[in-house]
N, C-alpha and C positions, 0 to 999 in steps of 0.2 A: 070391136067395141060395139055395144048395142046403143040404141037411142037413149035409154035411160042414163047410161054412164056419160054419154056426150052432153046431155042436157044438164046433168049435175055438175060436170066439169065446167061447162060454159057459164052456168049460174054462179059457181064459185069464183071464176075468173072475173066476171062482171062486177060482183060484189067487192072483190079485192081492189079492182081499178077504181070503183066509185068511192071506196073508203079512202084511198090514197088521194084522190082529187078533192074530196070534201074535207078531209082532215088536214090538208096542207094550209098553212098560214098564207093568205093572199098577199100580205105585205112582205113576204120573204124576198120576192123579186122586185120590190119597189125601187124605182130610180127617181131621185130628186132632181128637179130642174133648176134649183137655186142653192146658193151656199147656205150652210147652217143646218143641214139635215143631220140629226143625231143618228149615228150608225150603230153604236154599241154603248150599253150602260152596264156597269158593275156596281152593285150596292144600291144606295138610295139617294142619289144626288137630287138637288132641288133647283127649280128654275123660278126666278122672280120676274114678274112682269113689271117694268119700270122700277120704281123705288118702293113698292108696297112691302110691308113688313112680313107678310105671310106668303110663302111660296107654295108651289105644287110639285109633286113628284115628277121627275124628268124620265120620260120613257123613250125607248128606241122608236125610230121613225117619226119623231117630233121634229118640226122645223122651228129652229130658234129665230125669233124675230129680232130685228135691230133694237138695241137698248135693253134686251133681256139679260139678266144676270144669272149665272150658273154658280152654285156653291156645292162643293164636294166635302164629305166628311172623311173620317179617318179610314174608312174601308171602301170609298167610292172612287170610280174612274169613269170617264166619258170619252168617247171618240166622236168627233164631229167632222163631217165632210165639208171642205171649203170649196175652192175652185177646182176644176177637173185635175185630178192627180195630186191634190193636197189634202192632208188630214191634220186636225188639231186633236191632240190627246191630252186631256186634262187629268192631272194626278190628284191624289188625295189631299185634303185640306187646302183647297185652292178656291179662288174667286175670280171668275172670268166674265167679261161682258162682250157681247157681240155688238159692235158699234155700227158696222156696215156689213151687209150680207149680199152684195151683188157678186155675180160670178167673176166680173172683171175688176172688182174693187172690194176686197175683204179687209176689214179692220177689226182686230180683236184687242181688247184691253185686258191686261193681266194685272189685277189689283193685288193678288196675294197668291203664293204657292208656286207650282211648277207646271209648265206645259211643254209638250214636244210637238213641233211642227215637222211633218214629213211632206216634202214636196218632190214628187217623182217627175213631174213635167212642169216646166216653168218657162214662160216666154214673156220677157219684160214689156213687149209691145202689146200684149193681150192681158196679162195678169198683173194685179197689184195686190200684194199681201203684206200687211203691216201689223206689227205687234206694238200696242201703245202701253207704256209703263210709266212709273213715277219718274224714272231717270231720262225719259224721252222716248221717241218713237223709233222703232227698228224696222227698216224696210228689207224684206227678203228679195234678193235679186237673182238668185240662181237655184236650181234644184239641189236638194240636199236634205240633211237631217239637222234640226235645230232644237236646242233645249234652252228654255228661259226659266229662271227661278227668281221670283220677286219677293223681297222682304219689305213690307210697307213701313216698318219702324225705322229702317235705315235709308229709305228711298234709293235702294241699290238693286241692281238687276245683274245676275250672273248669266252670261250667254256662252253656250258651247255650240260650236258648229262643226259638223262632219260633212265634208265634200259639198260645201255650199258657199254662198257669199251673201253678206248682209251689210247694211249701212246704218249706222247710228245717226239719228237726226234730232239732237236736242234742240228744242225750240224751233223745229222745222228746218234747221240748217245742217247740211252734211258735215259730219265731224270725223268719223272713223269708218273705214270700209274693211 
């Protein structure tokens, strides 16, 4: 190989590496240090700050602040990171409020629709994860897969649990585990 071929090859290689480094989204490897980080968004969900009537589009890598309300339409879905090892997946046509967003105390209010909570790692001494509904509060007590569906017209909540354990706390008193 001559010097000209080596310099062209080196220039091509440096250009390729620079384009890869500069073209990559820096938020791709973002790690949130608090609960409420929006991990994934499908469609055009909206986030409302407090009770204002006009919301703004919800984007990935947004951190949901306490008392913010998320509304999804017929083609929208959202995944939110909760405490380490736990995810909240909000389905279409749902309304969810994040009432508390501390890593050791997460409270989510399901006003309408369906959510799935996946908790791969759960330690009752460290984590507190509760879903607030019109029918009462539900405390997750063990790792597992949980599905909650709320109908505000009937004040009813359907709960399905796969490999997990939860406790229903109507009016703050343990009722059913």
